[in-house]
The first five atom37 places (N, CA, C, CB, O) and aatype in JSON, in Angstrom:
{
  "aatype": [12, 15, 5, 2, 10, 9, 6, 7, 9, 8, 13, 18, 8, 3, 6, 8, 7, 18, 9, 19, 13, 16, 6, 11, 18, 8, 9, 6, 11, 7, 8, 4, 4, 7, 8, 7, 4, 1, 8, 4, 14, 18, 5, 18, 6, 15, 19, 14, 6, 14, 1, 1, 15, 6, 10, 10, 10, 5, 11, 6, 15, 16, 15, 0, 16, 11, 5],
  "atom_mask": [
    [1, 1, 1, 1, 1],
    [1, 1, 1, 1, 1],
    [1, 1, 1, 1, 1],
    [1, 1, 1, 1, 1],
    [1, 1, 1, 1, 1],
    [1, 1, 1, 1, 1],
    [1, 1, 1, 1, 1],
    [1, 1, 1, 0, 1],
    [1, 1, 1, 1, 1],
    [1, 1, 1, 1, 1],
    [1, 1, 1, 1, 1],
    [1, 1, 1, 1, 1],
    [1, 1, 1, 1, 1],
    [1, 1, 1, 1, 1],
    [1, 1, 1, 1, 1],
    [1, 1, 1, 1, 1],
    [1, 1, 1, 0, 1],
    [1, 1, 1, 1, 1],
    [1, 1, 1, 1, 1],
    [1, 1, 1, 1, 1],
    [1, 1, 1, 1, 1],
    [1, 1, 1, 1, 1],
    [1, 1, 1, 1, 1],
    [1, 1, 1, 1, 1],
    [1, 1, 1, 1, 1],
    [1, 1, 1, 1, 1],
    [1, 1, 1, 1, 1],
    [1, 1, 1, 1, 1],
    [1, 1, 1, 1, 1],
    [1, 1, 1, 0, 1],
    [1, 1, 1, 1, 1],
    [1, 1, 1, 1, 1],
    [1, 1, 1, 1, 1],
    [1, 1, 1, 0, 1],
    [1, 1, 1, 1, 1],
    [1, 1, 1, 0, 1],
    [1, 1, 1, 1, 1],
    [1, 1, 1, 1, 1],
    [1, 1, 1, 1, 1],
    [1, 1, 1, 1, 1],
    [1, 1, 1, 1, 1],
    [1, 1, 1, 1, 1],
    [1, 1, 1, 1, 1],
    [1, 1, 1, 1, 1],
    [1, 1, 1, 1, 1],
    [1, 1, 1, 1, 1],
    [1, 1, 1, 1, 1],
    [1, 1, 1, 1, 1],
    [1, 1, 1, 1, 1],
    [1, 1, 1, 1, 1],
    [1, 1, 1, 1, 1],
    [1, 1, 1, 1, 1],
    [1, 1, 1, 1, 1],
    [1, 1, 1, 1, 1],
    [1, 1, 1, 1, 1],
    [1, 1, 1, 1, 1],
    [1, 1, 1, 1, 1],
    [1, 1, 1, 1, 1],
    [1, 1, 1, 1, 1],
    [1, 1, 1, 1, 1],
    [1, 1, 1, 1, 1],
    [1, 1, 1, 1, 1],
    [1, 1, 1, 1, 1],
    [1, 1, 1, 1, 1],
    [1, 1, 1, 1, 1],
    [1, 1, 1, 1, 1],
    [1, 1, 1, 1, 1]
  ],
  "atom_positions": [
    [[8.7, 18.93, 14.64], [7.03, 19.2, 15.04], [6.97, 19.55, 16.46], [5.98, 17.81, 14.82], [7.63, 18.94, 17.3]],
    [[6.2, 20.51, 16.75], [6.02, 20.66, 18.35], [4.84, 20.66, 18.53], [6.55, 21.84, 19.06], [4.43, 21.27, 19.51]],
    [[3.77, 19.93, 17.58], [2.07, 19.65, 17.76], [2.12, 18.35, 18.28], [1.02, 19.68, 16.28], [3.08, 17.58, 18.25]],
    [[0.84, 18.15, 18.83], [0.89, 16.87, 19.38], [0.16, 15.99, 18.05], [0.04, 16.81, 20.99], [-0.74, 16.39, 17.3]],
    [[0.83, 14.75, 18.03], [0.42, 13.81, 17.2], [-0.99, 13.31, 17.48], [1.34, 12.81, 17.23], [-1.41, 12.94, 18.57]],
    [[-1.79, 13.35, 16.13], [-3.21, 12.75, 16.34], [-3.03, 11.43, 15.51], [-4.56, 13.79, 15.75], [-2.55, 11.46, 14.38]],
    [[-3.42, 10.27, 16.11], [-3.75, 8.88, 15.48], [-4.59, 9.2, 14.17], [-4.66, 7.86, 16.56], [-5.61, 9.87, 14.3]],
    [[-4.19, 8.73, 12.89], [-5.38, 8.38, 11.94], [-4.64, 9.64, 11.19], [0.0, 0.0, 0.0], [-4.62, 9.41, 9.98]],
    [[-4.07, 10.81, 11.49], [-3.64, 11.91, 10.82], [-2.36, 11.9, 10.34], [-3.77, 12.92, 11.52], [-1.97, 12.14, 9.19]],
    [[-1.55, 11.51, 11.61], [-0.05, 11.95, 11.99], [0.51, 10.37, 11.6], [0.25, 12.6, 13.95], [1.43, 10.01, 10.86]],
    [[-0.4, 9.63, 12.4], [0.29, 8.1, 12.25], [-0.87, 7.09, 12.21], [1.36, 7.67, 13.62], [-2.03, 7.42, 11.99]],
    [[-0.54, 6.04, 12.41], [-1.73, 4.83, 12.25], [-0.88, 3.55, 12.93], [-2.28, 4.43, 10.31], [0.35, 3.59, 12.91]],
    [[-1.52, 2.55, 13.47], [-1.39, 1.21, 13.96], [-1.22, 0.21, 12.48], [-2.86, 0.82, 14.98], [-2.2, 0.19, 11.73]],
    [[-0.15, -0.48, 12.16], [-0.22, -1.51, 11.02], [-0.99, -2.51, 11.43], [1.07, -2.07, 10.56], [-1.88, -2.24, 12.24]],
    [[-0.84, -3.86, 11.0], [-1.55, -4.92, 11.32], [-0.48, -5.71, 12.02], [-2.24, -5.58, 10.13], [-0.86, -6.73, 12.59]],
    [[0.81, -5.4, 12.08], [1.56, -6.14, 13.17], [1.66, -5.08, 14.27], [3.08, -6.71, 12.69], [2.51, -5.36, 15.12]],
    [[1.03, -3.99, 14.46], [1.27, -3.35, 15.69], [2.2, -2.33, 15.62], [0.0, 0.0, 0.0], [2.49, -1.77, 16.67]],
    [[2.67, -2.01, 14.72], [3.59, -0.72, 14.38], [3.44, 0.51, 14.2], [4.08, -0.78, 13.51], [3.31, 0.59, 12.97]],
    [[3.37, 1.5, 14.61], [3.38, 2.53, 14.22], [4.19, 3.44, 13.07], [3.42, 2.8, 15.09], [5.36, 3.76, 12.88]],
    [[2.73, 3.71, 12.33], [3.45, 4.05, 11.06], [2.95, 5.63, 10.65], [3.04, 2.83, 9.8], [1.78, 5.99, 10.52]],
    [[4.2, 6.48, 10.47], [3.79, 7.88, 10.06], [3.28, 8.29, 8.85], [4.74, 8.62, 10.17], [3.88, 8.02, 7.81]],
    [[2.4, 8.82, 8.84], [1.61, 9.23, 7.47], [2.47, 10.26, 6.3], [0.15, 10.14, 8.02], [3.55, 10.83, 6.43]],
    [[1.84, 10.23, 5.53], [2.57, 11.39, 4.33], [2.54, 12.78, 4.85], [1.68, 11.49, 2.76], [3.37, 13.65, 4.6]],
    [[1.33, 12.89, 5.72], [1.01, 14.29, 6.08], [2.54, 14.53, 7.23], [-0.88, 14.41, 6.95], [3.48, 15.33, 7.22]],
    [[2.2, 13.55, 8.0], [3.59, 13.84, 9.1], [4.57, 13.79, 8.53], [3.93, 12.93, 10.24], [5.37, 14.25, 9.35]],
    [[5.11, 13.56, 7.65], [6.39, 13.46, 6.71], [6.74, 15.18, 6.18], [5.95, 12.26, 5.17], [7.66, 16.0, 6.14]],
    [[5.19, 15.03, 5.81], [5.62, 16.96, 4.87], [5.76, 17.81, 5.99], [4.07, 17.97, 3.67], [6.63, 18.67, 6.11]],
    [[4.73, 17.49, 6.96], [5.16, 18.53, 8.19], [6.56, 18.82, 8.66], [4.57, 18.08, 9.4], [7.19, 19.87, 8.7]],
    [[6.86, 17.56, 9.01], [8.36, 17.23, 9.35], [9.27, 17.91, 8.38], [8.68, 15.65, 9.3], [10.33, 18.23, 8.94]],
    [[9.23, 18.2, 7.25], [9.77, 18.92, 5.97], [11.08, 18.12, 5.48], [0.0, 0.0, 0.0], [11.88, 18.59, 4.68]],
    [[11.17, 17.12, 5.95], [12.47, 16.35, 5.06], [12.6, 14.83, 5.45], [14.11, 17.1, 5.46], [11.98, 14.16, 6.29]],
    [[13.56, 14.51, 4.59], [13.48, 12.84, 4.46], [14.41, 12.21, 5.88], [14.37, 12.24, 2.68], [15.62, 12.37, 5.71]],
    [[14.24, 11.87, 6.54], [14.83, 11.32, 7.55], [15.86, 10.31, 7.37], [13.95, 10.88, 8.23], [16.64, 10.05, 8.29]],
    [[15.91, 9.75, 6.32], [17.07, 8.47, 5.79], [16.57, 6.81, 6.35], [0.0, 0.0, 0.0], [17.22, 5.78, 6.17]],
    [[15.11, 6.93, 7.14], [14.94, 5.58, 7.58], [14.5, 4.41, 6.31], [13.77, 5.68, 8.76], [14.84, 3.22, 6.33]],
    [[13.86, 4.91, 5.45], [12.95, 4.42, 4.48], [11.62, 4.29, 5.07], [0.0, 0.0, 0.0], [11.15, 3.15, 5.12]],
    [[10.93, 5.27, 5.54], [9.6, 5.24, 5.92], [8.64, 5.07, 4.83], [9.3, 6.38, 6.61], [8.69, 5.57, 3.71]],
    [[7.67, 4.21, 5.37], [6.4, 3.5, 4.37], [5.97, 4.7, 3.43], [4.82, 2.88, 5.38], [5.8, 4.51, 2.23]],
    [[5.8, 6.0, 4.03], [4.92, 7.15, 3.5], [5.83, 8.22, 3.18], [3.81, 7.68, 4.53], [5.39, 9.35, 3.37]],
    [[7.19, 8.1, 2.66], [8.05, 9.38, 2.63], [7.83, 10.02, 1.15], [9.74, 9.02, 2.93], [8.12, 9.6, 0.03]],
    [[7.26, 11.12, 1.57], [6.97, 12.03, 0.51], [8.15, 12.59, -0.26], [6.23, 13.1, 1.03], [7.82, 13.26, -1.24]],
    [[9.39, 12.47, -0.05], [10.78, 12.95, -0.21], [11.71, 11.75, -1.15], [11.43, 13.2, 1.43], [12.94, 11.71, -1.06]],
    [[10.92, 10.82, -2.02], [11.56, 9.83, -2.86], [12.57, 9.31, -2.04], [12.11, 10.36, -4.17], [13.52, 8.86, -2.69]],
    [[12.67, 9.22, -0.91], [13.84, 8.68, -0.03], [15.06, 9.05, 0.0], [14.04, 7.57, -0.18], [16.02, 8.31, 0.2]],
    [[15.08, 10.57, -0.25], [16.35, 11.37, -0.71], [17.78, 11.07, 0.1], [16.0, 12.96, -0.52], [18.89, 11.18, -0.41]],
    [[17.51, 10.69, 1.39], [17.96, 10.75, 2.6], [18.69, 8.84, 2.76], [16.47, 11.34, 3.72], [19.46, 8.35, 3.58]],
    [[18.1, 8.36, 1.74], [18.27, 6.91, 2.18], [19.69, 6.49, 1.57], [16.97, 5.89, 1.61], [19.93, 6.9, 0.43]],
    [[20.73, 5.66, 2.26], [21.63, 5.65, 0.89], [21.17, 4.28, 0.28], [23.48, 5.69, 1.15], [20.32, 3.46, 0.64]],
    [[22.1, 4.36, -0.84], [21.75, 3.24, -1.92], [22.49, 1.92, -1.53], [22.23, 3.7, -3.51], [23.51, 1.97, -0.84]],
    [[22.09, 0.99, -1.87], [21.14, 0.15, -2.65], [19.54, 0.61, -2.16], [21.5, -1.57, -2.32], [18.55, 0.72, -2.89]],
    [[19.62, 0.79, -0.85], [18.27, 0.65, 0.1], [17.46, 1.31, -1.08], [18.21, 1.58, 1.86], [16.71, 0.61, -1.76]],
    [[17.6, 2.55, -1.3], [16.87, 3.7, -2.08], [16.26, 3.05, -3.26], [17.87, 4.94, -2.56], [15.08, 3.16, -3.58]],
    [[17.02, 2.47, -3.79], [16.54, 2.08, -5.09], [15.51, 1.32, -5.25], [17.36, 1.54, -5.71], [14.6, 1.38, -6.09]],
    [[15.84, 0.07, -3.76], [14.69, -1.03, -3.63], [13.59, -0.16, -3.45], [14.81, -2.17, -2.36], [12.65, -0.23, -4.24]],
    [[13.56, 0.81, -2.35], [12.41, 1.32, -1.86], [11.53, 2.12, -2.81], [12.75, 2.06, -0.77], [10.31, 2.2, -2.74]],
    [[12.29, 2.7, -3.68], [11.55, 3.42, -5.09], [10.76, 2.18, -5.99], [12.94, 4.23, -6.25], [9.53, 2.15, -6.09]],
    [[11.5, 1.38, -6.49], [10.97, 0.25, -6.9], [9.84, -0.46, -6.24], [11.88, -0.49, -6.97], [9.0, -0.94, -7.0]],
    [[9.67, -0.62, -4.89], [8.64, -1.23, -4.13], [7.51, -0.22, -3.77], [9.24, -1.85, -2.87], [6.41, -0.7, -3.5]],
    [[7.65, 1.19, -3.74], [6.74, 1.79, -4.02], [5.86, 2.14, -5.49], [7.15, 2.57, -3.5], [4.74, 2.6, -5.68]],
    [[6.86, 1.73, -6.32], [6.39, 2.18, -7.74], [5.29, 0.82, -7.89], [7.89, 2.31, -9.13], [4.12, 1.17, -7.99]],
    [[5.47, -0.32, -7.91], [4.93, -1.54, -8.2], [3.82, -1.23, -7.06], [5.98, -2.95, -8.1], [2.77, -1.39, -7.69]],
    [[3.56, -0.97, -6.07], [2.82, -1.13, -4.85], [1.24, 0.15, -5.58], [4.09, -0.49, -3.06], [0.01, 0.13, -5.57]],
    [[2.25, 1.02, -6.08], [1.31, 2.21, -6.69], [0.65, 1.56, -8.2], [2.42, 3.83, -7.04], [-0.49, 1.89, -8.5]],
    [[1.25, 0.86, -8.9], [0.62, 0.36, -9.88], [-0.18, -0.56, -9.75], [1.26, 0.06, -10.6], [-1.14, -0.72, -10.5]],
    [[0.09, -1.24, -8.85], [-1.26, -2.79, -8.38], [-2.38, -1.84, -7.87], [-0.69, -4.27, -6.63], [-3.44, -2.46, -7.75]],
    [[-2.48, -0.53, -7.53], [-3.5, 0.21, -6.84], [-4.15, 0.45, -7.86], [-3.2, 1.35, -6.04], [-5.31, 0.11, -7.63]],
    [[-4.01, 1.02, -9.27], [-4.76, 1.89, -10.36], [-5.22, 0.66, -10.94], [-3.86, 3.01, -11.43], [-5.93, 0.68, -11.94]]
  ]
}
């Protein structure tokens, strides 16, 4: 990504002060980096097991509670 990042669109600060990249940022990046990012739209495809399965379960349970 060669563009400037915009707070609120590409990232935000969570309640602990960490910078969190948004799904839009990841889509524009174009691939899973393997770090287990909170808003990964690529189903954590580059994250090694067993962490990948843990993240997918966590994401599934979080989306189920929002419905």
